[in-house]
All heavy atoms as TSV, in Angstrom:
chain	resi	resn	atom	element	x	y	z
A	1	MET	N	N	96.393	-68.860	8.393
A	1	MET	CA	C	96.518	-69.972	7.495
A	1	MET	C	C	97.577	-70.929	8.053
A	1	MET	O	O	98.650	-70.492	8.441
A	1	MET	CB	C	96.924	-69.475	6.107
A	1	MET	CG	C	97.158	-70.615	5.152
A	1	MET	SD	S	97.843	-70.103	3.567
A	1	MET	CE	C	96.434	-69.365	2.826
A	2	PRO	N	N	97.283	-72.225	8.103
A	2	PRO	CA	C	98.263	-73.169	8.647
A	2	PRO	C	C	99.490	-73.303	7.749
A	2	PRO	O	O	99.420	-73.103	6.551
A	2	PRO	CB	C	97.506	-74.490	8.731
A	2	PRO	CG	C	96.247	-74.318	7.981
A	2	PRO	CD	C	96.043	-72.870	7.744
A	3	ARG	N	N	100.586	-73.652	8.358
A	3	ARG	CA	C	101.808	-73.930	7.601
A	3	ARG	C	C	101.714	-75.329	7.005
A	3	ARG	O	O	101.201	-76.244	7.652
A	3	ARG	CB	C	103.018	-73.854	8.510
A	3	ARG	CG	C	103.298	-72.470	8.994
A	3	ARG	CD	C	104.534	-72.431	9.865
A	3	ARG	NE	N	104.762	-71.063	10.287
A	3	ARG	CZ	C	105.268	-70.751	11.460
A	3	ARG	NH1	N	105.609	-71.686	12.306
A	3	ARG	NH2	N	105.436	-69.481	11.770
A	4	LYS	N	N	102.231	-75.473	5.815
A	4	LYS	CA	C	102.212	-76.783	5.166
A	4	LYS	C	C	103.013	-77.772	6.010
A	4	LYS	O	O	104.127	-77.479	6.442
A	4	LYS	CB	C	102.811	-76.686	3.762
A	4	LYS	CG	C	102.688	-77.969	2.984
A	4	LYS	CD	C	103.182	-77.809	1.583
A	4	LYS	CE	C	103.004	-79.149	0.877
A	4	LYS	NZ	N	103.366	-79.068	-0.520
A	5	ASP	N	N	102.444	-78.922	6.260
A	5	ASP	CA	C	103.061	-80.002	7.039
A	5	ASP	C	C	103.312	-79.634	8.500
A	5	ASP	O	O	104.091	-80.304	9.172
A	5	ASP	CB	C	104.375	-80.471	6.393
A	5	ASP	CG	C	104.168	-80.981	4.978
A	5	ASP	OD1	O	103.110	-81.607	4.724
A	5	ASP	OD2	O	105.045	-80.762	4.133
A	6	ALA	N	N	102.675	-78.565	9.003
A	6	ALA	CA	C	102.846	-78.185	10.413
A	6	ALA	C	C	101.568	-77.551	10.949
A	6	ALA	O	O	101.576	-76.409	11.401
A	6	ALA	CB	C	104.028	-77.238	10.559
A	7	PRO	N	N	100.453	-78.288	10.903
A	7	PRO	CA	C	99.215	-77.704	11.422
A	7	PRO	C	C	99.347	-77.387	12.909
A	7	PRO	O	O	99.903	-78.170	13.673
A	7	PRO	CB	C	98.162	-78.777	11.167
A	7	PRO	CG	C	98.924	-80.049	11.013
A	7	PRO	CD	C	100.279	-79.666	10.484
A	8	GLY	N	N	98.873	-76.226	13.284
A	8	GLY	CA	C	98.915	-75.804	14.683
A	8	GLY	C	C	100.185	-75.082	15.083
A	8	GLY	O	O	100.219	-74.425	16.118
A	9	ALA	N	N	101.233	-75.179	14.278
A	9	ALA	CA	C	102.517	-74.564	14.638
A	9	ALA	C	C	102.416	-73.046	14.672
A	9	ALA	O	O	102.939	-72.402	15.586
A	9	ALA	CB	C	103.614	-74.999	13.675
A	10	ARG	N	N	101.756	-72.467	13.695
A	10	ARG	CA	C	101.646	-71.006	13.638
A	10	ARG	C	C	100.821	-70.491	14.825
A	10	ARG	O	O	101.186	-69.510	15.466
A	10	ARG	CB	C	101.029	-70.560	12.327
A	10	ARG	CG	C	100.904	-69.052	12.241
A	10	ARG	CD	C	100.507	-68.590	10.868
A	10	ARG	NE	N	101.686	-68.679	10.010
A	10	ARG	CZ	C	101.645	-68.937	8.723
A	10	ARG	NH1	N	100.505	-69.130	8.125
A	10	ARG	NH2	N	102.749	-68.991	8.015
A	11	GLY	N	N	99.718	-71.140	15.121
A	11	GLY	CA	C	98.890	-70.724	16.247
A	11	GLY	C	C	99.641	-70.774	17.561
A	11	GLY	O	O	99.542	-69.866	18.385
A	12	TYR	N	N	100.418	-71.839	17.750
A	12	TYR	CA	C	101.183	-71.969	18.989
A	12	TYR	C	C	102.285	-70.917	19.069
A	12	TYR	O	O	102.547	-70.362	20.138
A	12	TYR	CB	C	101.784	-73.369	19.126
A	12	TYR	CG	C	102.388	-73.592	20.479
A	12	TYR	CD1	C	101.584	-73.788	21.595
A	12	TYR	CD2	C	103.765	-73.553	20.671
A	12	TYR	CE1	C	102.125	-73.961	22.859
A	12	TYR	CE2	C	104.323	-73.717	21.915
A	12	TYR	CZ	C	103.497	-73.927	23.005
A	12	TYR	OH	O	104.039	-74.091	24.258
A	13	GLU	N	N	102.896	-70.597	17.930
A	13	GLU	CA	C	103.931	-69.570	17.924
A	13	GLU	C	C	103.346	-68.198	18.261
A	13	GLU	O	O	103.949	-67.428	19.006
A	13	GLU	CB	C	104.631	-69.520	16.568
A	13	GLU	CG	C	105.840	-68.616	16.570
A	13	GLU	CD	C	106.607	-68.651	15.268
A	13	GLU	OE1	O	106.527	-69.646	14.526
A	13	GLU	OE2	O	107.291	-67.647	14.991
A	14	VAL	N	N	102.160	-67.904	17.744
A	14	VAL	CA	C	101.494	-66.640	18.094
A	14	VAL	C	C	101.196	-66.620	19.596
A	14	VAL	O	O	101.425	-65.616	20.271
A	14	VAL	CB	C	100.204	-66.438	17.270
A	14	VAL	CG1	C	99.399	-65.256	17.802
A	14	VAL	CG2	C	100.531	-66.229	15.794
A	15	PHE	N	N	100.698	-67.725	20.129
A	15	PHE	CA	C	100.431	-67.835	21.566
A	15	PHE	C	C	101.696	-67.535	22.375
A	15	PHE	O	O	101.672	-66.735	23.318
A	15	PHE	CB	C	99.917	-69.243	21.891
A	15	PHE	CG	C	100.044	-69.628	23.332
A	15	PHE	CD1	C	99.155	-69.135	24.271
A	15	PHE	CD2	C	101.044	-70.482	23.748
A	15	PHE	CE1	C	99.262	-69.488	25.606
A	15	PHE	CE2	C	101.163	-70.847	25.075
A	15	PHE	CZ	C	100.279	-70.345	26.009
A	16	GLU	N	N	102.819	-68.165	22.007
A	16	GLU	CA	C	104.075	-67.954	22.732
A	16	GLU	C	C	104.543	-66.504	22.645
A	16	GLU	O	O	104.964	-65.924	23.636
A	16	GLU	CB	C	105.174	-68.865	22.179
A	16	GLU	CG	C	105.069	-70.289	22.634
A	16	GLU	CD	C	106.269	-71.101	22.174
A	16	GLU	OE1	O	106.711	-70.928	21.012
A	16	GLU	OE2	O	106.758	-71.902	22.980
A	17	ARG	N	N	104.486	-65.935	21.453
A	17	ARG	CA	C	104.928	-64.548	21.274
A	17	ARG	C	C	104.053	-63.583	22.075
A	17	ARG	O	O	104.562	-62.636	22.677
A	17	ARG	CB	C	104.900	-64.155	19.804
A	17	ARG	CG	C	106.020	-64.716	18.986
A	17	ARG	CD	C	105.831	-64.318	17.521
A	17	ARG	NE	N	106.838	-64.905	16.687
A	17	ARG	CZ	C	107.989	-64.324	16.379
A	17	ARG	NH1	N	108.264	-63.124	16.853
A	17	ARG	NH2	N	108.856	-64.926	15.609
A	18	CYS	N	N	102.755	-63.804	22.048
A	18	CYS	CA	C	101.842	-62.933	22.799
A	18	CYS	C	C	102.188	-62.944	24.278
A	18	CYS	O	O	102.236	-61.904	24.923
A	18	CYS	CB	C	100.388	-63.362	22.599
A	18	CYS	SG	S	99.672	-62.862	21.045
A	19	PHE	N	N	102.437	-64.123	24.814
A	19	PHE	CA	C	102.727	-64.248	26.241
A	19	PHE	C	C	104.102	-63.677	26.579
A	19	PHE	O	O	104.249	-62.888	27.502
A	19	PHE	CB	C	102.647	-65.709	26.665
A	19	PHE	CG	C	102.784	-65.908	28.145
A	19	PHE	CD1	C	101.733	-65.600	28.988
A	19	PHE	CD2	C	103.949	-66.402	28.693
A	19	PHE	CE1	C	101.845	-65.772	30.362
A	19	PHE	CE2	C	104.081	-66.579	30.055
A	19	PHE	CZ	C	103.026	-66.272	30.896
A	20	ARG	N	N	105.096	-64.047	25.797
A	20	ARG	CA	C	106.485	-63.666	26.089
A	20	ARG	C	C	106.765	-62.207	25.744
A	20	ARG	O	O	107.303	-61.463	26.562
A	20	ARG	CB	C	107.428	-64.593	25.317
A	20	ARG	CG	C	108.900	-64.320	25.537
A	20	ARG	CD	C	109.782	-65.156	24.619
A	20	ARG	NE	N	109.562	-64.754	23.226
A	20	ARG	CZ	C	109.339	-65.616	22.232
A	20	ARG	NH1	N	109.300	-66.909	22.462
A	20	ARG	NH2	N	109.153	-65.180	21.002
A	21	ASP	N	N	106.409	-61.781	24.541
A	21	ASP	CA	C	106.801	-60.464	24.061
A	21	ASP	C	C	105.728	-59.397	24.257
A	21	ASP	O	O	106.036	-58.228	24.432
A	21	ASP	CB	C	107.158	-60.525	22.572
A	21	ASP	CG	C	108.295	-61.491	22.276
A	21	ASP	OD1	O	109.095	-61.766	23.194
A	21	ASP	OD2	O	108.375	-61.976	21.137
A	22	GLY	N	N	104.459	-59.801	24.185
A	22	GLY	CA	C	103.384	-58.824	24.263
A	22	GLY	C	C	102.677	-58.783	25.587
A	22	GLY	O	O	101.810	-57.950	25.815
A	23	GLN	N	N	103.029	-59.687	26.493
A	23	GLN	CA	C	102.395	-59.783	27.802
A	23	GLN	C	C	100.872	-59.839	27.663
A	23	GLN	O	O	100.134	-59.171	28.380
A	23	GLN	CB	C	102.833	-58.631	28.699
A	23	GLN	CG	C	104.318	-58.641	28.953
A	23	GLN	CD	C	104.769	-57.479	29.786
A	23	GLN	OE1	O	104.096	-56.464	29.912
A	23	GLN	NE2	N	105.946	-57.602	30.372
A	24	LEU	N	N	100.435	-60.675	26.728
A	24	LEU	CA	C	99.007	-60.874	26.463
A	24	LEU	C	C	98.735	-62.367	26.483
A	24	LEU	O	O	99.414	-63.138	25.806
A	24	LEU	CB	C	98.643	-60.289	25.095
A	24	LEU	CG	C	97.219	-60.504	24.605
A	24	LEU	CD1	C	96.222	-59.764	25.496
A	24	LEU	CD2	C	97.084	-60.037	23.162
A	25	LEU	N	N	97.767	-62.795	27.261
A	25	LEU	CA	C	97.437	-64.209	27.343
A	25	LEU	C	C	96.275	-64.515	26.411
A	25	LEU	O	O	95.191	-63.941	26.546
A	25	LEU	CB	C	97.074	-64.587	28.783
A	25	LEU	CG	C	96.780	-66.062	29.037
A	25	LEU	CD1	C	97.983	-66.929	28.663
A	25	LEU	CD2	C	96.434	-66.290	30.488
A	26	VAL	N	N	96.528	-65.391	25.450
A	26	VAL	CA	C	95.505	-65.863	24.522
A	26	VAL	C	C	95.506	-67.388	24.584
A	26	VAL	O	O	96.380	-67.994	25.189
A	26	VAL	CB	C	95.772	-65.385	23.068
A	26	VAL	CG1	C	95.745	-63.876	22.982
A	26	VAL	CG2	C	97.086	-65.919	22.531
A	27	ARG	N	N	94.519	-67.991	23.976
A	27	ARG	CA	C	94.474	-69.452	23.877
A	27	ARG	C	C	94.567	-69.826	22.405
A	27	ARG	O	O	94.116	-69.086	21.542
A	27	ARG	CB	C	93.162	-70.003	24.433
A	27	ARG	CG	C	93.018	-69.821	25.915
A	27	ARG	CD	C	91.698	-70.349	26.443
A	27	ARG	NE	N	90.620	-69.458	25.984
A	27	ARG	CZ	C	89.542	-69.874	25.324
A	27	ARG	NH1	N	89.381	-71.132	25.020
A	27	ARG	NH2	N	88.615	-69.023	24.957
A	28	CYS	N	N	95.153	-70.967	22.136
A	28	CYS	CA	C	95.185	-71.433	20.751
A	28	CYS	C	C	94.682	-72.870	20.701
A	28	CYS	O	O	94.897	-73.665	21.607
A	28	CYS	CB	C	96.577	-71.313	20.150
A	28	CYS	SG	S	97.792	-72.443	20.797
A	29	THR	N	N	93.974	-73.150	19.650
A	29	THR	CA	C	93.515	-74.498	19.337
A	29	THR	C	C	93.872	-74.701	17.873
A	29	THR	O	O	93.221	-74.138	16.998
A	29	THR	CB	C	91.998	-74.645	19.546
A	29	THR	OG1	O	91.686	-74.317	20.894
A	29	THR	CG2	C	91.539	-76.049	19.251
A	30	GLY	N	N	94.929	-75.430	17.641
A	30	GLY	CA	C	95.422	-75.533	16.276
A	30	GLY	C	C	95.925	-74.165	15.851
A	30	GLY	O	O	96.733	-73.554	16.532
A	31	ASP	N	N	95.423	-73.672	14.748
A	31	ASP	CA	C	95.813	-72.353	14.262
A	31	ASP	C	C	94.756	-71.294	14.546
A	31	ASP	O	O	94.746	-70.236	13.925
A	31	ASP	CB	C	96.104	-72.420	12.759
A	31	ASP	CG	C	97.423	-73.111	12.477
A	31	ASP	OD1	O	98.433	-72.731	13.104
A	31	ASP	OD2	O	97.458	-74.034	11.654
A	32	VAL	N	N	93.896	-71.557	15.500
A	32	VAL	CA	C	92.854	-70.605	15.892
A	32	VAL	C	C	93.267	-69.949	17.212
A	32	VAL	O	O	93.626	-70.631	18.167
A	32	VAL	CB	C	91.491	-71.318	16.070
A	32	VAL	CG1	C	90.448	-70.361	16.600
A	32	VAL	CG2	C	91.047	-71.939	14.761
A	33	ILE	N	N	93.226	-68.619	17.240
A	33	ILE	CA	C	93.531	-67.868	18.457
A	33	ILE	C	C	92.204	-67.446	19.085
A	33	ILE	O	O	91.355	-66.857	18.421
A	33	ILE	CB	C	94.369	-66.608	18.138
A	33	ILE	CG1	C	95.690	-66.978	17.479
A	33	ILE	CG2	C	94.592	-65.762	19.385
A	33	ILE	CD1	C	96.611	-67.803	18.335
A	34	ALA	N	N	92.043	-67.761	20.360
A	34	ALA	CA	C	90.810	-67.427	21.077
A	34	ALA	C	C	91.122	-66.394	22.152
A	34	ALA	O	O	92.153	-66.470	22.821
A	34	ALA	CB	C	90.216	-68.674	21.705
A	35	LEU	N	N	90.230	-65.451	22.298
A	35	LEU	CA	C	90.359	-64.415	23.318
A	35	LEU	C	C	89.236	-64.560	24.325
A	35	LEU	O	O	88.103	-64.853	23.958
A	35	LEU	CB	C	90.278	-63.025	22.678
A	35	LEU	CG	C	91.270	-62.722	21.570
A	35	LEU	CD1	C	90.936	-61.385	20.929
A	35	LEU	CD2	C	92.677	-62.704	22.109
A	36	SER	N	N	89.542	-64.328	25.594
A	36	SER	CA	C	88.540	-64.355	26.662
A	36	SER	C	C	88.742	-63.140	27.559
A	36	SER	O	O	89.121	-63.266	28.723
A	36	SER	CB	C	88.666	-65.641	27.483
A	36	SER	OG	O	88.452	-66.769	26.696
A	37	PRO	N	N	88.514	-61.950	27.015
A	37	PRO	CA	C	88.737	-60.746	27.833
A	37	PRO	C	C	87.659	-60.616	28.901
A	37	PRO	O	O	86.550	-61.131	28.748
A	37	PRO	CB	C	88.637	-59.617	26.813
A	37	PRO	CG	C	87.753	-60.148	25.739
A	37	PRO	CD	C	88.019	-61.626	25.680
A	38	PRO	N	N	87.976	-59.923	29.990
A	38	PRO	CA	C	86.956	-59.682	31.014
A	38	PRO	C	C	85.846	-58.801	30.453
A	38	PRO	O	O	86.058	-58.035	29.515
A	38	PRO	CB	C	87.718	-58.966	32.125
A	38	PRO	CG	C	88.935	-58.417	31.477
A	38	PRO	CD	C	89.247	-59.298	30.304
A	39	LEU	N	N	84.689	-58.895	31.021
A	39	LEU	CA	C	83.548	-58.134	30.537
A	39	LEU	C	C	83.587	-56.662	30.937
A	39	LEU	O	O	82.767	-55.880	30.486
A	39	LEU	CB	C	82.247	-58.775	31.034
A	39	LEU	CG	C	82.004	-60.208	30.561
A	39	LEU	CD1	C	80.747	-60.771	31.207
A	39	LEU	CD2	C	81.918	-60.281	29.051
A	40	ILE	N	N	84.539	-56.292	31.764
A	40	ILE	CA	C	84.612	-54.910	32.251
A	40	ILE	C	C	85.739	-54.118	31.595
A	40	ILE	O	O	86.116	-53.072	32.083
A	40	ILE	CB	C	84.780	-54.872	33.779
A	40	ILE	CG1	C	86.041	-55.610	34.200
A	40	ILE	CG2	C	83.558	-55.434	34.469
A	40	ILE	CD1	C	86.437	-55.396	35.640
A	41	LEU	N	N	86.279	-54.586	30.477
A	41	LEU	CA	C	87.391	-53.872	29.892
A	41	LEU	C	C	86.950	-52.580	29.213
A	41	LEU	O	O	85.800	-52.424	28.822
A	41	LEU	CB	C	88.187	-54.744	28.926
A	41	LEU	CG	C	87.564	-55.218	27.647
A	41	LEU	CD1	C	88.666	-55.416	26.640
A	41	LEU	CD2	C	86.899	-56.547	27.895
A	42	GLU	N	N	87.906	-51.690	29.123
A	42	GLU	CA	C	87.656	-50.378	28.533
A	42	GLU	C	C	88.218	-50.339	27.116
A	42	GLU	O	O	88.959	-51.230	26.704
A	42	GLU	CB	C	88.320	-49.303	29.392
A	42	GLU	CG	C	87.738	-49.255	30.793
A	42	GLU	CD	C	88.481	-48.301	31.702
A	42	GLU	OE1	O	89.392	-47.592	31.225
A	42	GLU	OE2	O	88.148	-48.265	32.894
A	43	ARG	N	N	87.888	-49.295	26.400
A	43	ARG	CA	C	88.326	-49.149	25.010
A	43	ARG	C	C	89.846	-49.243	24.894
A	43	ARG	O	O	90.385	-49.849	23.967
A	43	ARG	CB	C	87.811	-47.816	24.454
A	43	ARG	CG	C	88.260	-47.501	23.064
A	43	ARG	CD	C	87.680	-48.512	22.113
A	43	ARG	NE	N	88.256	-48.344	20.794
A	43	ARG	CZ	C	87.567	-48.393	19.698
A	43	ARG	NH1	N	86.275	-48.615	19.724
A	43	ARG	NH2	N	88.161	-48.245	18.544
A	44	SER	N	N	90.559	-48.660	25.841
A	44	SER	CA	C	92.030	-48.692	25.797
A	44	SER	C	C	92.561	-50.123	25.892
A	44	SER	O	O	93.573	-50.458	25.276
A	44	SER	CB	C	92.623	-47.834	26.910
A	44	SER	OG	O	92.254	-48.334	28.181
A	45	HIS	N	N	91.879	-50.971	26.659
A	45	HIS	CA	C	92.272	-52.374	26.769
A	45	HIS	C	C	92.052	-53.103	25.445
A	45	HIS	O	O	92.895	-53.890	25.014
A	45	HIS	CB	C	91.482	-53.083	27.874
A	45	HIS	CG	C	91.670	-52.487	29.224
A	45	HIS	ND1	N	90.605	-52.152	30.031
A	45	HIS	CD2	C	92.779	-52.140	29.903
A	45	HIS	CE1	C	91.062	-51.644	31.159
A	45	HIS	NE2	N	92.388	-51.623	31.104
A	46	ILE	N	N	90.910	-52.849	24.821
A	46	ILE	CA	C	90.604	-53.472	23.531
A	46	ILE	C	C	91.642	-53.051	22.495
A	46	ILE	O	O	92.154	-53.885	21.739
A	46	ILE	CB	C	89.181	-53.106	23.068
A	46	ILE	CG1	C	88.149	-53.686	24.029
A	46	ILE	CG2	C	88.927	-53.592	21.638
A	46	ILE	CD1	C	86.748	-53.164	23.823
A	47	ASP	N	N	91.976	-51.768	22.480
A	47	ASP	CA	C	92.976	-51.269	21.535
A	47	ASP	C	C	94.318	-51.967	21.740
A	47	ASP	O	O	94.981	-52.353	20.773
A	47	ASP	CB	C	93.147	-49.758	21.678
A	47	ASP	CG	C	91.940	-48.975	21.208
A	47	ASP	OD1	O	91.100	-49.538	20.461
A	47	ASP	OD2	O	91.815	-47.791	21.598
A	48	ARG	N	N	94.711	-52.143	22.988
A	48	ARG	CA	C	95.987	-52.803	23.273
A	48	ARG	C	C	95.961	-54.255	22.830
A	48	ARG	O	O	96.916	-54.756	22.236
A	48	ARG	CB	C	96.329	-52.719	24.758
A	48	ARG	CG	C	97.681	-53.351	25.050
A	48	ARG	CD	C	98.142	-53.147	26.478
A	48	ARG	NE	N	99.477	-53.662	26.665
A	48	ARG	CZ	C	99.795	-54.945	26.745
A	48	ARG	NH1	N	98.855	-55.852	26.638
A	48	ARG	NH2	N	101.042	-55.320	26.929
A	49	ILE	N	N	94.884	-54.966	23.121
A	49	ILE	CA	C	94.758	-56.367	22.711
A	49	ILE	C	C	94.890	-56.490	21.197
A	49	ILE	O	O	95.642	-57.324	20.687
A	49	ILE	CB	C	93.418	-56.967	23.195
A	49	ILE	CG1	C	93.430	-57.125	24.720
A	49	ILE	CG2	C	93.133	-58.305	22.516
A	49	ILE	CD1	C	92.072	-57.436	25.324
A	50	VAL	N	N	94.165	-55.659	20.473
A	50	VAL	CA	C	94.195	-55.704	19.012
A	50	VAL	C	C	95.590	-55.357	18.497
A	50	VAL	O	O	96.107	-56.025	17.589
A	50	VAL	CB	C	93.122	-54.766	18.421
A	50	VAL	CG1	C	93.288	-54.610	16.926
A	50	VAL	CG2	C	91.730	-55.288	18.753
A	51	ASP	N	N	96.222	-54.345	19.063
A	51	ASP	CA	C	97.565	-53.940	18.632
A	51	ASP	C	C	98.586	-55.047	18.871
A	51	ASP	O	O	99.369	-55.388	17.978
A	51	ASP	CB	C	98.010	-52.669	19.345
A	51	ASP	CG	C	97.257	-51.427	18.900
A	51	ASP	OD1	O	96.585	-51.477	17.837
A	51	ASP	OD2	O	97.321	-50.414	19.627
A	52	VAL	N	N	98.596	-55.605	20.075
A	52	VAL	CA	C	99.570	-56.651	20.412
A	52	VAL	C	C	99.330	-57.895	19.562
A	52	VAL	O	O	100.274	-58.447	18.993
A	52	VAL	CB	C	99.514	-56.997	21.920
A	52	VAL	CG1	C	100.303	-58.259	22.230
A	52	VAL	CG2	C	100.020	-55.845	22.755
A	53	LEU	N	N	98.091	-58.321	19.458
A	53	LEU	CA	C	97.796	-59.525	18.681
A	53	LEU	C	C	98.177	-59.333	17.214
A	53	LEU	O	O	98.801	-60.209	16.611
A	53	LEU	CB	C	96.323	-59.894	18.819
A	53	LEU	CG	C	95.902	-61.229	18.220
A	53	LEU	CD1	C	96.734	-62.378	18.764
A	53	LEU	CD2	C	94.426	-61.466	18.484
A	54	GLY	N	N	97.860	-58.182	16.649
A	54	GLY	CA	C	98.241	-57.910	15.262
A	54	GLY	C	C	99.731	-57.931	15.064
A	54	GLY	O	O	100.242	-58.505	14.091
A	55	GLU	N	N	100.459	-57.320	15.989
A	55	GLU	CA	C	101.923	-57.290	15.907
A	55	GLU	C	C	102.504	-58.704	15.985
A	55	GLU	O	O	103.411	-59.052	15.221
A	55	GLU	CB	C	102.471	-56.435	17.040
A	55	GLU	CG	C	103.982	-56.299	17.058
A	55	GLU	CD	C	104.459	-55.472	18.225
A	55	GLU	OE1	O	103.711	-54.610	18.726
A	55	GLU	OE2	O	105.607	-55.682	18.643
A	56	MET	N	N	101.976	-59.526	16.871
A	56	MET	CA	C	102.504	-60.882	17.042
A	56	MET	C	C	102.167	-61.779	15.838
A	56	MET	O	O	102.968	-62.609	15.437
A	56	MET	CB	C	101.970	-61.513	18.335
A	56	MET	CG	C	102.382	-60.790	19.594
A	56	MET	SD	S	104.178	-60.579	19.742
A	56	MET	CE	C	104.273	-58.865	20.168
A	57	ILE	N	N	101.004	-61.586	15.259
A	57	ILE	CA	C	100.623	-62.354	14.064
A	57	ILE	C	C	101.543	-61.976	12.906
A	57	ILE	O	O	102.047	-62.840	12.194
A	57	ILE	CB	C	99.144	-62.146	13.712
A	57	ILE	CG1	C	98.264	-62.839	14.748
A	57	ILE	CG2	C	98.841	-62.679	12.309
A	57	ILE	CD1	C	96.786	-62.522	14.618
A	58	ARG	N	N	101.783	-60.674	12.725
A	58	ARG	CA	C	102.668	-60.232	11.647
A	58	ARG	C	C	104.093	-60.759	11.872
A	58	ARG	O	O	104.772	-61.155	10.923
A	58	ARG	CB	C	102.678	-58.710	11.549
A	58	ARG	CG	C	101.447	-58.148	10.866
A	58	ARG	CD	C	101.582	-56.650	10.605
A	58	ARG	NE	N	101.671	-55.866	11.822
A	58	ARG	CZ	C	100.643	-55.483	12.561
A	58	ARG	NH1	N	99.406	-55.812	12.205
A	58	ARG	NH2	N	100.821	-54.769	13.664
A	59	ALA	N	N	104.547	-60.779	13.116
A	59	ALA	CA	C	105.900	-61.258	13.418
A	59	ALA	C	C	106.060	-62.750	13.161
A	59	ALA	O	O	107.147	-63.225	12.884
A	59	ALA	CB	C	106.248	-60.941	14.881
A	60	THR	N	N	104.955	-63.470	13.243
A	60	THR	CA	C	104.985	-64.922	13.042
A	60	THR	C	C	105.098	-65.274	11.567
A	60	THR	O	O	105.699	-66.257	11.201
A	60	THR	CB	C	103.741	-65.577	13.676
A	60	THR	OG1	O	103.718	-65.233	15.047
A	60	THR	CG2	C	103.777	-67.068	13.537
A	61	GLY	N	N	104.511	-64.430	10.724
A	61	GLY	CA	C	104.606	-64.614	9.279
A	61	GLY	C	C	104.043	-65.824	8.794
A	61	GLY	O	O	103.826	-66.745	8.390
């Protein structure tokens, strides 16, 4: 959900946290987070992506 009077701020903050703290590269467009994982990833990779992204979203509040 976008922040009042700051559209895109939350999405960009999640992007920054993912890259800096979670070592996960995502893309953001406004408050939308986009993932482009390789087609050869394994279950463990998917689990890590979901865990890191969830943690960073919760940290952004």
